SELO-563472 format. One record per residue (C-alpha): residue in three letters; x negated, y negated, z; residue number from 1. Coordinates in Angstrom, 2 decimals, padded with zeros to 5 digits. Layout:
// residues N
{residuo = ALA, c1 = X, c2 = Y, c3 = Z, num = NUM}
...
//
This chain:
// residues 76
{residuo = MET, c1 = -111.78, c2 = -093.92, c3 = 139.54, num = 1}
{residuo = ARG, c1 = -108.32, c2 = -095.24, c3 = 139.72, num = 2}
{residuo = LEU, c1 = -105.22, c2 = -093.92, c3 = 140.11, num = 3}
{residuo = SER, c1 = -104.15, c2 = -094.51, c3 = 136.08, num = 4}
{residuo = ASP, c1 = -107.42, c2 = -092.29, c3 = 135.33, num = 5}
{residuo = LEU, c1 = -106.03, c2 = -089.49, c3 = 137.38, num = 6}
{residuo = GLN, c1 = -102.78, c2 = -089.51, c3 = 135.84, num = 7}
{residuo = SER, c1 = -104.55, c2 = -089.58, c3 = 132.51, num = 8}
{residuo = LYS, c1 = -105.90, c2 = -085.50, c3 = 133.49, num = 9}
{residuo = ASP, c1 = -103.62, c2 = -082.11, c3 = 133.11, num = 10}
{residuo = ILE, c1 = -103.05, c2 = -080.31, c3 = 136.64, num = 11}
{residuo = VAL, c1 = -104.13, c2 = -076.87, c3 = 136.31, num = 12}
{residuo = ASN, c1 = -103.66, c2 = -074.44, c3 = 138.89, num = 13}
{residuo = THR, c1 = -106.48, c2 = -071.87, c3 = 139.24, num = 14}
{residuo = ILE, c1 = -104.36, c2 = -068.95, c3 = 140.64, num = 15}
{residuo = ASP, c1 = -102.02, c2 = -068.12, c3 = 137.52, num = 16}
{residuo = GLY, c1 = -103.89, c2 = -071.36, c3 = 135.07, num = 17}
{residuo = ARG, c1 = -100.35, c2 = -072.86, c3 = 134.81, num = 18}
{residuo = ASN, c1 = -100.43, c2 = -076.34, c3 = 134.13, num = 19}
{residuo = ILE, c1 = -098.41, c2 = -077.82, c3 = 136.32, num = 20}
{residuo = GLY, c1 = -097.28, c2 = -081.33, c3 = 135.13, num = 21}
{residuo = ASN, c1 = -098.29, c2 = -085.08, c3 = 135.56, num = 22}
{residuo = ILE, c1 = -099.64, c2 = -087.02, c3 = 138.12, num = 23}
{residuo = ILE, c1 = -096.99, c2 = -089.94, c3 = 138.86, num = 24}
{residuo = ASP, c1 = -097.69, c2 = -091.07, c3 = 142.53, num = 25}
{residuo = VAL, c1 = -099.89, c2 = -090.59, c3 = 144.87, num = 26}
{residuo = LYS, c1 = -099.11, c2 = -090.19, c3 = 148.87, num = 27}
{residuo = ILE, c1 = -101.45, c2 = -092.27, c3 = 151.18, num = 28}
{residuo = ASP, c1 = -101.78, c2 = -092.24, c3 = 154.95, num = 29}
{residuo = GLU, c1 = -100.80, c2 = -095.59, c3 = 156.06, num = 30}
{residuo = ARG, c1 = -103.23, c2 = -095.98, c3 = 158.70, num = 31}
{residuo = SER, c1 = -106.77, c2 = -094.34, c3 = 157.32, num = 32}
{residuo = GLY, c1 = -106.01, c2 = -095.51, c3 = 153.44, num = 33}
{residuo = ALA, c1 = -106.32, c2 = -091.67, c3 = 153.19, num = 34}
{residuo = ILE, c1 = -104.76, c2 = -089.99, c3 = 150.04, num = 35}
{residuo = LEU, c1 = -102.69, c2 = -087.08, c3 = 151.26, num = 36}
{residuo = ALA, c1 = -101.11, c2 = -085.53, c3 = 148.21, num = 37}
{residuo = LEU, c1 = -100.65, c2 = -086.28, c3 = 144.49, num = 38}
{residuo = VAL, c1 = -096.90, c2 = -086.37, c3 = 143.89, num = 39}
{residuo = VAL, c1 = -096.81, c2 = -084.46, c3 = 140.08, num = 40}
{residuo = GLU, c1 = -093.55, c2 = -084.78, c3 = 138.60, num = 41}
{residuo = PRO, c1 = -092.94, c2 = -081.29, c3 = 135.99, num = 42}
{residuo = ASN, c1 = -094.09, c2 = -080.19, c3 = 132.85, num = 43}
{residuo = LYS, c1 = -091.35, c2 = -080.95, c3 = 130.82, num = 44}
{residuo = LYS, c1 = -092.00, c2 = -077.25, c3 = 128.96, num = 45}
{residuo = MET, c1 = -091.81, c2 = -075.93, c3 = 132.25, num = 46}
{residuo = LEU, c1 = -088.73, c2 = -076.85, c3 = 133.50, num = 47}
{residuo = SER, c1 = -086.68, c2 = -074.02, c3 = 134.81, num = 48}
{residuo = PHE, c1 = -082.77, c2 = -073.99, c3 = 136.00, num = 49}
{residuo = LEU, c1 = -083.94, c2 = -074.01, c3 = 139.39, num = 50}
{residuo = ASN, c1 = -086.37, c2 = -076.76, c3 = 140.10, num = 51}
{residuo = ARG, c1 = -085.23, c2 = -079.16, c3 = 136.65, num = 52}
{residuo = GLY, c1 = -086.93, c2 = -082.25, c3 = 137.73, num = 53}
{residuo = VAL, c1 = -088.04, c2 = -081.87, c3 = 140.97, num = 54}
{residuo = ASP, c1 = -091.36, c2 = -083.61, c3 = 141.52, num = 55}
{residuo = THR, c1 = -094.20, c2 = -081.53, c3 = 143.11, num = 56}
{residuo = GLU, c1 = -096.55, c2 = -082.88, c3 = 146.14, num = 57}
{residuo = ILE, c1 = -100.36, c2 = -081.00, c3 = 145.64, num = 58}
{residuo = ALA, c1 = -101.80, c2 = -081.86, c3 = 149.12, num = 59}
{residuo = TRP, c1 = -105.82, c2 = -083.24, c3 = 148.77, num = 60}
{residuo = GLN, c1 = -106.82, c2 = -079.87, c3 = 150.11, num = 61}
{residuo = SER, c1 = -105.86, c2 = -077.88, c3 = 147.49, num = 62}
{residuo = ILE, c1 = -107.58, c2 = -079.94, c3 = 144.63, num = 63}
{residuo = GLU, c1 = -110.90, c2 = -077.73, c3 = 143.75, num = 64}
{residuo = ARG, c1 = -112.29, c2 = -080.63, c3 = 140.96, num = 65}
{residuo = ILE, c1 = -111.63, c2 = -083.06, c3 = 139.04, num = 66}
{residuo = GLY, c1 = -112.87, c2 = -083.11, c3 = 136.02, num = 67}
{residuo = GLU, c1 = -113.42, c2 = -085.20, c3 = 132.77, num = 68}
{residuo = ASP, c1 = -109.79, c2 = -083.85, c3 = 131.41, num = 69}
{residuo = VAL, c1 = -108.29, c2 = -081.87, c3 = 133.99, num = 70}
{residuo = ILE, c1 = -107.67, c2 = -081.59, c3 = 137.77, num = 71}
{residuo = LEU, c1 = -107.92, c2 = -077.70, c3 = 139.04, num = 72}
{residuo = VAL, c1 = -105.42, c2 = -077.15, c3 = 142.26, num = 73}
{residuo = ARG, c1 = -105.38, c2 = -074.10, c3 = 143.86, num = 74}
{residuo = ILE, c1 = -101.32, c2 = -073.58, c3 = 145.16, num = 75}
{residuo = ASN, c1 = -099.28, c2 = -070.48, c3 = 145.65, num = 76}
//
């Protein structure tokens, strides 16, 4: 799977069903090459006064499933 494939998927939090945003980058461990986190741009519809324009990192361990159209994550 390529980064461009991941970027086209919606990211949904399984705790509250909220659409979190879109993947804009990944964080990679330089030594091992393993993906550490997905960098997510907030959903433009969900911007609030407090977190306007702040990118979120979702740890790779928080990903529950990567499907055809959606990535399910579990974050509080």
